[in-house]
N, C-alpha and C positions, 0 to 999 in steps of 0.2 A: 444668513439668506441668500437663494439663488438667484439669478437672472432671467431674465428671458432670453431667449435665444431662435431666431427666425432665420431657416437658409431655403430662399428664392432665386428660381431657375427663369427662366423665359417661358419653360416649358407646363413646371409645377413646384408646387412647394415641398420641399425634403423634408424638412423637417420643423416644428415648434413647438418646445416645450422651455419647461423651467429646470436650468440647469447652473452645475457648480462652478465649471473652470471653462476658457474653452483655448484652443492654440493654433492660431491661423498662420498659413504661410507667408506673412508679409514681404515686401518687395526685399528691407535688407535683414530676413532672418525673422526667426518664429516669435510672432508677440502672443504673450500670454496673458489670458483674458481671466480676470475675478471680480467677484461681486460688488458692485459700487465704483468698477473703472473710472477715468478721469474719461471728458469724450474727447472720442479718437475718429477719423473718417482718414482711410489708408486705401492702396488698390492693392489687394490679392495677385502671390502669381501663380502659380501649377504647384499644387503640394497635396499636402496630405493635411485635414485639416484633426485634431480633437479635440471629443465632446466628453466633459467626461459630466456623471449624473449619478446620486446616489453612490459614487466610490469605485464605479462601469465607467470602461470606457466605449467612448464611438467611434469609427475612423470613416472619413469620407474625402476621397479624392476629387478635388479642387481641380479647374484648366484655368482660374484667375476670375477678375473679380474685383465687388466691391466690399469692405466691411467698414460699418459703423458703429460704435460705443457710445451710447447716450440715453440718460436716464435708466441705468440699469440693467438698459436692454441691447443687444446683440444682434446686429439684422446684417446680413453676409447675403450680398445679390450676386450669383457666380454664375460666370459663362455657362460653366457645366460642372456637374457632381454627382456625384454615386458612390453611396455606403460601400462601402468593402465585399459586404455580402450580396451586390449588385455587382460585381465585374466579374464576369465571364475570362475567367488567364487567355485562352485558347485566342479571345477576340480580340484582346488588348495587345497577346506575343502579334498579331497579324497586323495592329500597328502601328508597330516599332520596327516589324521587317520595311510596311511602306513607307516610313520614316523615313528611314537607314539610305530605300533605292532612292529617294527623291531627294536625299542628300549629297550621292555620289553622284546624280544624276543631272545638278541643277546648273541650270546656263545663269545668272543671276546674283547680285546680292539683295531683290527683295524673294527672290528663291530660298535663300541660302537660309534665311530671318523665319520662314514660314514654315521652311524644313524642321528647324532646331525647335521652335516651338511646338510642332504636330510632335515630334521628337519627345520633347518633355514629358508632355499631357502622359501621352501614351507609355512611357516609362513610368508615371506618377501608380498609373492605375496597376502597369507590371509589378513593381515594392510593394502596392498597399496590399493587394491582395496575398502576394506569398506572403507577406510579412504578419501579415493575420490570420495563417490559416495554421490550425495546428502542427509542431514538430514531431516524429513517431515516440512515443512515450511519455509525449504531453496530453494530457487530456485534456478536453474538448472548451472549449469555451463553455460557460456558464448559463442560462437559459438567462434572454431578456437584456444581451450584454452585445446584437445589434451585429454579432458576426457569428460565423455559419462555420462548418466543418468542410474547408471547401475543397 
């Protein structure tokens, strides 16, 4: 029995479908959600979200937000969210570099916190796109897996 998953940002609905499992980046670690999970409301940190449907995994980078699990439905309200096949690795690397420069040139503790959060979000995107692309000698992802050979 699958459960309904909706991933929404302020700009768009990223995903809406029945799924078999969700693994989300909670503040205290990874949260695994299966059908008929107990009700839950939690904050998500920047990280990798995995969605399993019919034995195939799809990965998205989330930059924080909230997750609610209620009545066999998972609702994720993400600050920002990108599927692995939507991430431009070069742009993500540039964002990491900018965040590192802000860290080096910060003037206050508030700037330190913002720069660290920015670096974490950018690094999640780079890590996700690099981890999900095929390695030399590895076959490309199967069609419909939500991944591309970047």
